C-alpha positions, 0 to 999 in steps of 0.5 A: 132912118136907123143906121144899123151899121152904128151898132157895135162900132166904137172908137175903142177896138178892144171894146168892139172886140168885147161886144162882138165876143158877146154876140158870138157867145150868144149865137153859140148858146143858141146853136146848142139850144137849137140842137136840143130842140131838134133832138127833142122834136125828133124823139117825140116824133120817132119814139126813139129818145136817147139817154136823158143824161145826154140831154141834161149834160147839154142843158148844163152847158146852156146854163153855164153859158148863161151865167158866163155871159151874164158875168161878162155883161156886168163886167163890161157895163162896169168898165165901159159904161156903154151908151145908146146903141151899145147899151141896147145891144148889151141889154138885148144880149142879157134878155136873149140869154134868159129866153135861150136858157128857158127854151133849153128847159122846155126842150128838156121837158119834151124829151122827158115826155118823149121817153114816156110816150114810146108806145103811144104812136100807133094809138094816137098817130094823128096827134103825134103828127100834129105835135111834130108839125108844131115842133118843126114850126117852133124850130123854124121860129127859133132859127129865124129869131137867131138869124135876125139877131145875128144880122141885126134884121128887124124884118126877120124878127118881125116875121118870127113875131107874126108866127106866134099866133099860128103856133098858138092855134096849132097848140089849141088844136092838138089839145082838142084832139087829145081831149077827144081821145080821153073822152073816147077811152079812159085808158088814153088819159095818161098818154094824152096828158103826157102829149099835152105837156110836151106840146105845151112846152113846144108852145112856150118855146114859140113864145120865147122865140118871139121874145128873142125877135122882139128883143132884136127889134128893140136893139135896132129901133130903140123901141120896146115892143113887148106887149105891143100889138103886132100891127104897131110892131109892123109900123115901128119896123117899117119906120126904121127902114 
């Protein structure tokens, strides 16, 4: 049985505050990334993409936070030399901010494709509907992954990991649909390829959300579940209850 209450609890009040500050900054970074993703999916679905400069400005905030949190982690490790659950929490934060930064980059790619696809929805309405559904799916995964980290809940993290295969299947279906459009009429190729780049970015976001869930499972259980079969991950989470 893992005592999750021991995570982030220390003799030193100052150390505890530093750990809590790290967690809060990660969640703040996650909130910006969530909004970037939400706006990107909306732009792709509606064809109304805001100025890319705004997106780049938000992405720079994400990059700045990643560097700032990384520096704080290095300083905390050097000064406090955390061990056991504290060290796992710090390592988890270090891994999660990398995935969050990459999600921001992928969301920016979706934006770029959305600006090039503003006139394509009438011709490919069903493909755009499927792309929007995929976008909503990975948004839900990201929200669940961040919630799992915030609550140190491996069950929530496991639910996110289970969704990744579904996202992969949705992505493959959209690719097949776009291949059909390209075969039907060569004039569809450019639009179809742009949409495929967008949904590829969304699929990658799903991968990163799963990573965040796996990092949370490691934080709570001490078991590194990257590259581990989902059935084994379920066992590890069950044993930790």
